[in-house]
C-alpha positions as CSV (number, residue, x, y, z in Angstrom):
1,N,0.0,0.0,0.0
2,L,1.1,3.6,-0.4
3,N,1.8,4.3,3.3
4,E,4.2,1.4,3.4
5,I,6.1,2.6,0.4
6,K,6.4,6.1,2.0
7,R,7.9,4.6,5.2
8,E,10.6,2.7,3.3
9,P,14.0,4.3,3.3
10,V,15.1,5.9,0.1
11,P,18.0,4.0,-1.6
12,A,21.3,5.9,-1.7
13,D,21.6,5.6,-5.5
14,F,18.1,6.9,-6.0
15,K,17.9,9.9,-8.3
16,E,14.9,12.1,-7.9
17,I,13.0,12.1,-11.2
18,N,10.2,14.2,-12.2
19,V,7.1,11.9,-12.2
20,E,5.1,14.5,-14.0
21,D,7.6,14.5,-16.9
22,Q,7.6,10.7,-17.1
23,L,3.9,10.6,-17.1
24,A,3.7,13.1,-19.9
25,W,6.2,11.1,-21.9
26,A,4.3,7.9,-21.4
27,E,1.0,9.5,-22.5
28,E,2.8,10.8,-25.7
29,E,4.0,7.3,-26.4
30,I,0.5,5.8,-26.0
31,Q,-0.9,8.5,-28.3
32,K,1.6,7.4,-31.0
33,F,-0.2,4.0,-31.2
34,K,-3.5,5.7,-32.2
35,A,-6.8,4.0,-31.6
36,V,-6.8,0.3,-30.9
37,N,-8.9,-1.8,-33.3
38,L,-11.2,-3.7,-31.0
39,M,-12.4,-5.8,-34.0
40,A,-8.8,-7.0,-34.9
41,E,-9.1,-10.3,-33.2
42,E,-12.4,-11.0,-34.8
43,E,-11.1,-10.0,-38.2
44,Y,-8.0,-12.1,-37.7
45,L,-10.1,-15.2,-36.9
46,R,-12.3,-14.6,-39.9
47,H,-9.3,-14.2,-42.2
48,K,-7.5,-17.2,-40.7
49,E,-10.6,-19.3,-41.3
50,R,-10.7,-18.2,-44.9
51,Y,-6.9,-18.8,-45.3
52,D,-7.2,-22.3,-43.8
53,F,-10.1,-23.0,-46.2
54,L,-8.1,-21.8,-49.2
55,V,-5.1,-23.9,-48.2
56,Q,-7.3,-27.0,-47.9
57,Q,-8.8,-26.2,-51.3
58,R,-5.3,-25.8,-52.8
59,N,-4.2,-29.2,-51.3
60,D,-7.4,-30.9,-52.6
61,L,-6.7,-29.5,-56.1
62,R,-3.1,-30.7,-56.0
63,E,-4.3,-34.2,-55.0
64,S,-6.9,-34.1,-57.7
65,I,-4.3,-33.1,-60.3
66,D,-1.9,-35.9,-59.1
67,A,-4.7,-38.4,-59.3
68,T,-5.7,-37.3,-62.7
69,L,-2.2,-37.5,-64.0
70,E,-1.8,-41.0,-62.6
71,A,-5.1,-42.0,-64.3
72,I,-3.9,-40.5,-67.6
73,R,-0.6,-42.4,-67.2
74,Q,-2.4,-45.7,-66.6
75,I,-4.8,-45.1,-69.5
76,D,-1.9,-44.3,-71.8
77,E,-0.1,-47.4,-70.7
78,E,-3.1,-49.6,-71.2
79,S,-3.9,-48.0,-74.6
80,K,-0.3,-48.5,-75.7
81,N,-0.4,-52.2,-74.7
82,Q,-3.8,-52.8,-76.4
83,F,-2.6,-50.9,-79.6
84,L,0.6,-52.8,-79.8
85,A,-1.2,-56.1,-79.4
86,A,-3.8,-55.1,-82.0
87,L,-1.1,-54.0,-84.4
88,E,0.8,-57.3,-84.0
89,E,-2.4,-59.3,-84.7
90,V,-3.4,-57.2,-87.6
91,N,0.1,-57.5,-89.0
92,A,-0.1,-61.3,-88.8
93,H,-3.4,-61.3,-90.6
94,F,-2.1,-58.8,-93.2
95,Q,0.8,-61.0,-94.0
96,E,-1.5,-64.0,-94.5
97,V,-4.1,-62.2,-96.6
98,F,-1.4,-60.4,-98.7
99,A,0.3,-63.7,-99.6
100,L,-3.1,-65.2,-100.5
101,L,-4.2,-62.3,-102.7
102,F,-0.8,-61.9,-104.4
103,K,-0.1,-65.6,-104.6
104,G,3.1,-65.1,-102.7
105,G,5.2,-62.2,-101.6
106,S,5.3,-60.6,-98.2
107,A,4.0,-57.5,-96.4
108,S,4.1,-56.0,-93.0
109,V,2.7,-53.1,-91.0
110,R,5.1,-51.3,-88.7
111,L,5.3,-48.2,-86.6
112,L,7.0,-45.1,-87.9
113,D,8.1,-44.2,-84.3
114,E,8.4,-47.2,-82.1
115,A,9.4,-45.1,-79.1
116,N,6.1,-43.4,-79.1
117,P,3.5,-45.8,-80.5
118,L,0.4,-43.8,-79.4
119,E,1.5,-40.8,-81.5
120,S,3.2,-42.7,-84.3
121,G,1.8,-43.4,-87.7
122,V,2.1,-46.8,-89.4
123,E,3.9,-47.7,-92.6
124,I,2.9,-50.5,-94.9
125,I,5.8,-52.3,-96.5
126,A,4.9,-54.7,-99.4
127,Q,6.8,-57.1,-101.6
128,P,4.8,-58.6,-104.3
129,P,6.2,-61.8,-105.8
130,E,9.4,-61.3,-107.7
131,K,9.7,-57.6,-106.7
132,K,11.9,-56.0,-104.1
133,V,10.6,-54.7,-100.8
134,Q,9.2,-51.2,-101.0
135,N,6.9,-48.7,-99.5
136,I,3.3,-49.0,-100.6
137,H,3.5,-45.6,-102.3
138,L,6.0,-47.1,-104.8
139,L,3.6,-49.8,-106.0
140,S,1.5,-49.6,-109.1
141,G,-2.1,-48.6,-108.8
142,G,-3.4,-52.2,-109.0
143,E,-0.8,-53.4,-106.5
144,K,-1.8,-50.5,-104.1
145,S,-5.5,-51.5,-104.4
146,L,-4.8,-55.1,-103.8
147,A,-2.5,-54.3,-100.8
148,G,-5.2,-52.0,-99.5
149,L,-7.8,-54.7,-99.7
150,A,-5.4,-57.1,-98.0
151,F,-5.0,-54.6,-95.2
152,L,-8.7,-54.0,-95.0
153,F,-9.4,-57.8,-94.8
154,A,-6.7,-58.2,-92.1
155,M,-8.5,-55.5,-90.1
156,F,-11.8,-57.4,-90.6
157,R,-10.2,-60.6,-89.4
158,Y,-9.0,-58.8,-86.3
159,K,-12.3,-57.0,-85.6
160,P,-15.1,-58.4,-87.7
161,T,-18.0,-56.1,-88.6
162,P,-21.6,-57.2,-89.5
163,F,-21.3,-55.7,-93.0
164,C,-19.1,-53.7,-95.2
165,I,-19.8,-51.8,-98.4
166,L,-16.9,-51.4,-100.9
167,D,-17.6,-49.1,-103.8
168,E,-15.4,-49.2,-106.9
169,V,-12.6,-51.1,-105.1
170,D,-11.6,-52.7,-108.4
171,A,-11.2,-49.4,-110.3
172,A,-7.4,-49.5,-110.1
173,L,-7.3,-53.2,-110.8
174,D,-8.5,-52.9,-114.4
């Protein structure tokens, strides 16, 4: 209490200070802080809640993107495997049908870019009997038509369809 403090002896190293000056200085320092925002805590909690929500949304989006990329990778892998299996089977049928239609010779279908089969085109190589191996573009019109029919029938052997209409297929065979 105040009476007890007054009765205590004053320390020897005590310097008398002007309490009024110190009080004035303290009031000036408090005034520098301006008005206190009493809503600050409430605003902080609201902004923190929004921030936490956005962080969660961002994390969910990243997980979704990762899951989507993994699904795309799996689909690409399965597509590649199915395409290569189909190409191999069609190639086997093509070789048989080509030899049957040309009464000999050989033919094959191969990828232009084996490193990237899903983006690659295919090339048809044909060798009618007693001719050298060449790209289908270098064959005569009739040979091209017959090779095209061989390829078409090879595709039908791989994946039969209920019906097929061929119009003027024999035009180049005349």
